[in-house]
C-alpha positions as CSV (number, residue, x, y, z in Angstrom):
1,X,16.3,24.3,2.3
2,X,16.7,20.9,0.6
3,X,17.6,19.3,4.0
4,X,14.5,20.8,5.5
5,X,12.3,19.3,2.8
6,X,14.0,15.9,3.1
7,X,13.6,16.0,6.8
8,X,9.9,16.7,6.4
9,X,9.7,13.7,4.1
10,X,11.4,11.6,6.8
11,X,9.0,12.8,9.5
12,X,6.0,12.1,7.3
13,X,7.4,8.6,6.6
14,X,7.9,7.9,10.3
15,X,4.5,9.2,11.3
16,X,2.7,7.2,8.5
17,X,4.7,4.1,9.4
18,X,3.5,4.4,13.0
19,X,-0.1,5.5,12.1
20,X,-0.6,2.6,9.7
21,X,0.8,0.1,12.2
22,X,3.5,-1.3,9.9
23,X,5.5,-2.5,12.8
24,X,2.5,-4.7,13.8
25,X,2.3,-6.1,10.3
26,X,6.0,-7.1,10.3
27,X,5.7,-8.6,13.8
28,X,2.7,-10.7,12.7
29,X,4.5,-12.0,9.7
30,X,7.5,-12.9,11.8
31,X,5.3,-14.6,14.4
32,X,3.5,-16.6,11.8
33,X,6.9,-17.7,10.3
34,X,8.2,-18.8,13.6
35,X,5.0,-20.7,14.4
36,X,5.2,-22.4,11.0
37,X,8.8,-23.5,11.6
38,X,7.9,-24.8,15.0
39,X,5.0,-26.9,13.6
40,X,7.3,-28.1,10.8
41,X,9.9,-29.3,13.3
42,X,7.5,-30.9,15.7
43,X,7.3,-34.7,15.8
44,X,3.8,-34.7,17.6
45,X,1.9,-34.0,14.3
46,X,1.7,-36.3,11.3
47,X,2.4,-35.0,7.8
48,X,-1.2,-34.4,6.8
49,X,-1.8,-32.1,9.9
50,X,1.4,-30.3,9.1
51,X,0.4,-29.8,5.5
52,X,-3.0,-28.5,6.5
53,X,-1.5,-26.1,8.9
54,X,1.0,-24.9,6.3
55,X,-1.7,-24.3,3.7
56,X,-3.8,-22.3,6.2
57,X,-0.8,-20.3,7.4
58,X,0.5,-19.6,3.9
59,X,-2.8,-18.0,3.0
60,X,-2.8,-15.9,6.1
61,X,0.9,-14.9,5.5
62,X,0.0,-13.9,1.9
63,X,-2.8,-11.7,3.2
64,X,-0.5,-10.1,5.8
65,X,2.2,-9.5,3.1
66,X,-0.4,-8.0,0.8
67,X,-1.6,-5.7,3.6
68,X,2.0,-4.7,4.3
69,X,2.6,-4.0,0.7
70,X,-0.6,-2.0,0.4
71,X,0.3,0.2,3.4
72,X,3.8,0.7,2.1
73,X,2.3,1.8,-1.3
74,X,0.1,4.3,0.5
75,X,3.2,5.7,2.3
76,X,5.1,6.0,-0.9
77,X,2.1,7.6,-2.7
78,X,1.8,10.2,0.0
79,X,5.6,10.9,-0.1
80,X,5.5,11.2,-3.9
81,X,2.6,13.7,-3.7
82,X,4.6,15.6,-1.1
83,X,7.6,15.6,-3.4
84,X,5.4,16.9,-6.3
85,X,4.1,19.6,-4.0
86,X,7.6,20.6,-2.9
87,X,8.8,20.7,-6.5
88,X,5.9,22.8,-7.6
89,X,6.5,25.2,-4.8
90,X,10.3,25.3,-5.2
91,X,11.1,24.2,-8.8
92,X,14.8,24.9,-8.4
93,X,15.1,22.2,-5.7
94,X,14.1,19.3,-7.9
95,X,17.6,18.2,-9.0
96,X,19.1,19.0,-5.6
97,X,16.4,16.9,-3.8
98,X,17.0,13.9,-6.2
99,X,20.8,14.2,-5.9
100,X,20.6,14.3,-2.1
101,X,18.3,11.3,-1.9
102,X,21.1,9.0,-3.0
103,X,24.0,10.7,-1.1
104,X,25.3,8.4,1.7
105,X,26.2,11.4,3.9
106,X,22.8,13.0,3.6
107,X,21.1,9.6,4.2
108,X,23.1,9.2,7.4
109,X,22.4,12.8,8.6
110,X,18.7,12.4,7.9
111,X,18.6,9.0,9.6
112,X,20.2,10.5,12.8
113,X,17.9,13.5,12.6
114,X,14.8,11.3,12.2
115,X,16.0,9.1,15.2
116,X,16.3,12.2,17.3
117,X,12.8,13.3,16.2
118,X,11.4,9.8,17.1
119,X,13.2,9.9,20.5
120,X,11.8,13.4,21.2
121,X,8.3,12.4,20.1
122,X,8.4,9.3,22.4
123,X,9.7,11.4,25.3
124,X,6.9,14.0,24.8
125,X,4.2,11.2,24.5
126,X,5.4,9.7,27.8
127,X,5.1,13.0,29.5
128,X,1.5,13.4,28.4
C-alpha cells in the first residue's frame, strides 16, 4: 500500500512538472547562461556594452529563477497536501511513508516505475 501511495506522489510530481513547464524554465535559464558566457568571451564588444548586457541578463535570470522556485514550491505544496490526505485516510502508513522516502532501494524502484509511466504516457500521447 505504501508503494502505491508513493507511486501516486511520483506521478503527481511528474504531471505537475510537465504541466507547469519546468523543463522550459530550466532550458531558458541555461540558454541565458550560455548567451551571457558567449557575450563575456567575445572581443567585438567593449566593456560597457558587456556590463550593460550582463545587468539586463542578470535581472532576467533572477526573474526566471524566481519563477522556477515558485513553480517548484507549488509542486511541493500540492505533494504535501496529498501526503496529508493520505495520512488522514491511512494513519498507520505515516511512519512507513516517511521511512520509505529516504530508502535508496525504494527511491530506485520508484524512479524506474516513474520512468516506465513517463514512457507509457509518451507512447499513448503519440498514438493519439
